[in-house]
Structures are given as C-alpha cells and as structure tokens.
VMD Tcl script that draws the C-alpha trace (Angstrom):
set ca {
  {3.70 -4.85 -6.07}
  {6.82 -4.81 -3.93}
  {9.83 -6.81 -5.10}
  {10.81 -10.22 -3.68}
  {13.55 -8.87 -1.39}
  {11.16 -6.34 0.10}
  {8.44 -8.99 0.34}
  {10.72 -11.28 2.38}
  {11.62 -8.36 4.64}
  {7.96 -7.43 5.08}
  {6.85 -10.94 5.99}
  {9.82 -11.48 8.30}
  {9.29 -8.09 9.96}
  {5.67 -9.10 10.64}
  {6.85 -12.43 12.03}
  {9.38 -10.61 14.22}
  {6.93 -8.04 15.57}
  {4.13 -10.56 16.19}
  {6.61 -12.67 18.14}
  {8.08 -9.79 20.13}
  {5.21 -7.48 21.11}
  {1.89 -7.81 22.92}
  {-1.35 -6.82 21.18}
  {-0.04 -7.67 17.68}
  {-3.07 -6.44 15.80}
  {-3.36 -4.91 12.37}
  {-3.21 -1.28 13.49}
  {-0.27 -1.75 15.82}
  {1.65 -3.71 13.20}
  {0.99 -1.04 10.57}
  {2.35 1.59 12.94}
  {5.44 -0.49 13.77}
  {6.17 -0.97 10.07}
  {5.66 2.77 9.44}
  {8.03 3.67 12.27}
  {10.64 1.17 11.07}
  {10.47 2.27 7.44}
  {10.52 6.01 8.08}
  {13.23 5.85 10.76}
  {15.35 3.69 8.48}
  {14.80 6.10 5.59}
  {15.84 9.00 7.80}
  {19.22 7.34 8.41}
  {19.85 5.57 5.09}
  {17.63 7.06 2.38}
  {15.81 3.72 1.93}
  {12.83 2.03 3.50}
  {13.09 -1.52 4.82}
  {9.93 -3.02 3.34}
  {9.38 -0.95 0.21}
  {5.81 -0.24 1.32}
  {4.06 3.00 0.43}
  {2.07 4.62 3.23}
  {-1.00 6.79 2.81}
  {-2.41 9.49 5.09}
  {-5.70 8.10 6.32}
  {-7.76 9.73 9.05}
  {-6.49 7.44 11.80}
  {-2.87 7.59 10.67}
  {-0.46 6.17 8.13}
  {-1.62 3.01 6.35}
  {0.33 0.72 4.00}
  {-2.60 0.30 1.60}
  {-1.13 -2.64 -0.29}
  {-0.81 -4.61 2.96}
  {-4.20 -3.35 4.15}
  {-5.80 -4.71 0.97}
  {-3.91 -7.99 1.20}
  {-5.05 -8.49 4.79}
  {-8.53 -9.34 3.47}
  {-7.27 -11.97 1.04}
  {-3.66 -12.86 1.82}
  {-1.25 -14.36 -0.66}
  {0.02 -17.89 -0.07}
  {3.38 -16.75 1.36}
  {1.55 -14.51 3.84}
  {-0.56 -17.44 5.05}
  {2.51 -19.66 5.29}
  {4.27 -17.12 7.52}
  {1.38 -15.75 9.58}
  {-1.99 -16.68 11.04}
  {-4.80 -14.13 11.08}
  {-7.53 -14.14 13.70}
  {-10.52 -11.87 14.07}
  {-12.42 -11.16 17.26}
  {-15.53 -9.01 17.57}
  {-15.02 -6.58 20.45}
  {-18.24 -4.60 20.09}
  {-20.85 -3.75 17.47}
  {-18.47 -1.18 15.97}
  {-15.08 -2.79 16.60}
  {-13.32 -5.92 15.45}
  {-9.80 -6.86 16.49}
  {-7.57 -8.25 13.74}
  {-4.57 -10.10 15.14}
  {-1.58 -11.83 13.63}
  {0.59 -14.55 15.05}
  {3.72 -16.07 13.61}
  {3.45 -19.41 11.90}
  {7.00 -19.37 10.51}
  {10.33 -18.79 12.22}
  {11.88 -15.33 11.91}
  {14.72 -15.31 9.38}
  {17.23 -12.52 10.02}
  {19.22 -13.18 6.85}
  {17.21 -10.53 4.97}
  {18.16 -7.69 7.33}
  {21.21 -5.57 8.02}
  {22.54 -5.15 11.55}
  {21.00 -1.69 11.68}
  {17.60 -2.99 10.56}
  {17.69 -5.74 13.17}
  {18.61 -3.29 15.92}
  {15.84 -0.94 14.78}
  {13.24 -3.72 14.93}
  {14.47 -4.75 18.37}
  {14.36 -1.16 19.62}
  {10.82 -0.62 18.31}
  {9.59 -3.93 19.77}
  {10.99 -3.06 23.20}
  {9.72 0.52 23.11}
  {6.19 -0.47 22.07}
  {5.99 -3.92 23.66}
  {2.78 -3.26 25.63}
  {1.33 -0.39 23.59}
  {-2.20 -0.84 22.32}
  {-3.38 0.06 18.82}
  {-4.85 3.31 20.16}
  {-1.56 4.27 21.82}
  {0.35 3.42 18.66}
  {-2.02 5.56 16.58}
  {-1.53 8.54 18.86}
  {2.24 8.11 18.72}
  {2.28 7.80 14.93}
  {0.53 11.16 14.71}
  {2.86 12.87 17.16}
  {6.17 11.07 16.75}
  {6.70 11.63 13.05}
  {5.63 14.67 11.17}
  {5.17 13.09 7.72}
  {1.60 11.88 8.40}
  {0.52 15.19 9.92}
  {2.32 17.14 7.18}
  {0.27 15.37 4.51}
  {-3.04 14.89 6.33}
  {-3.33 17.97 8.54}
  {-1.04 20.65 7.15}
  {-1.42 19.98 3.42}
  {-5.01 18.76 3.84}
  {-4.49 15.76 1.57}
  {-6.34 12.83 3.15}
  {-5.61 9.50 1.47}
  {-2.52 10.90 -0.28}
  {0.77 9.04 -0.28}
  {3.16 10.08 2.49}
  {6.52 10.77 0.85}
  {9.51 9.29 2.65}
  {11.35 12.46 1.63}
  {9.50 14.34 4.38}
  {11.74 12.66 6.97}
  {14.71 14.50 5.46}
  {13.08 17.66 4.14}
  {11.74 18.63 7.57}
  {15.22 19.50 8.81}
  {16.73 20.61 5.53}
  {20.37 20.38 6.64}
  {23.17 19.67 4.16}
  {23.65 16.03 5.18}
  {19.94 15.29 4.79}
  {19.85 16.96 1.36}
  {22.81 14.82 0.21}
  {21.11 11.69 1.53}
  {17.88 12.69 -0.20}
  {19.74 13.13 -3.48}
  {21.26 9.65 -3.12}
  {17.87 8.18 -2.21}
  {16.29 9.64 -5.33}
  {19.15 8.34 -7.47}
  {18.75 4.85 -5.95}
  {15.01 4.98 -6.61}
  {15.55 6.01 -10.24}
  {18.03 3.16 -10.77}
  {15.64 0.68 -9.14}
  {12.80 1.83 -11.39}
  {14.82 0.69 -14.40}
  {15.00 -2.88 -13.09}
  {11.38 -3.55 -12.16}
}
mol new
graphics top color blue
foreach p $ca { graphics top sphere $p radius 0.5 }
foreach p [lrange $ca 0 end-1] q [lrange $ca 1 end] { graphics top cylinder $p $q radius 0.2 }
display resetview
C-alpha cells in the first residue's frame, strides 16, 4: 500500500488529468501516470505517486490501482467518479471524471509543470495512441517485457537511469536507492 503522501498525489494527479485531457479512460490515465512517474524519476530519482508498474502485454500497468479500480476505496470515490460504457462485445470503456477540486499543495513546481506538459502533449490522444507511445517513448516497459522476456514483472524505475549509464545518472541512482532504503525503515 502506498503511503498517505503518495496517495494524495495519486488521487490529485488523477483529478488533474481527468480535468485536463480528453478521453480520460483507465488506459490513458495509467499511461499518463507511468509517463509522469518515470520522467520524474529520471530527473530526481523519485517517482511522484509511489506506484509500482508491471510489464503487461499492452504496456505498463500500476497493478495496485488496476485492482482498486474494481472496488475503489472511499477517498477514491470522494475524488473521482467512474463510468463504464460498453463499446462492443469485446470492449468496455472505463472513464473517470473529477468529483473533487485539484489540490496543488501536494506537488512541487517541477511536478506541476510535468503534469501540465503531459496533459497538453496528450490532450486528444486515445488509449490506443497512449499505449503505442508508452511502448516506444520509454524503454523500461520494452526492456522488461520484450528484451528480458518477463511479462507481468515489475518495471524497475532504475531502468530510466541505467539505460544511459552516465556518471550523473549513476550518482542519482545511488541517491535514489539510499532514499528508498531510508523510506523502508519508516513504513
């Protein structure tokens, strides 16, 4: 279970994205969160939401959120409204809309600018377009799923830094691991 600070960031990020993009369905939102978390990790050595992503066939999935989608916690339902629409025999669209106001107090300036940039860049993208981009744009999913052949395995954030292997990234990775070890002592 993610901690309270990460939980507030997750719910507010979902509120932000559902209020600032078209086609705010489950798949698109998962891809926006993945992009935000991995891009933020690449620059800071930390994710925004604390979610863990797994390499599923159709792309990276935050399994904890995926599971919660079926039976949301009270705070999720207070912040967001879920709707489901049958598109065809095989497809159902799962959409979210904001019920609560976005609260930016939980985010740094960089995190806010990253969310704004992602919302603008993917404003009209569909779930299918977002899936294709998540496979191409970032190598971590393809590294785990295609190259390593580990479907359903966790996608390590470290892959954002290890792929380049320069000195700055290795220092940031060392700090990220230290931060994670310290955090593990307080959970």
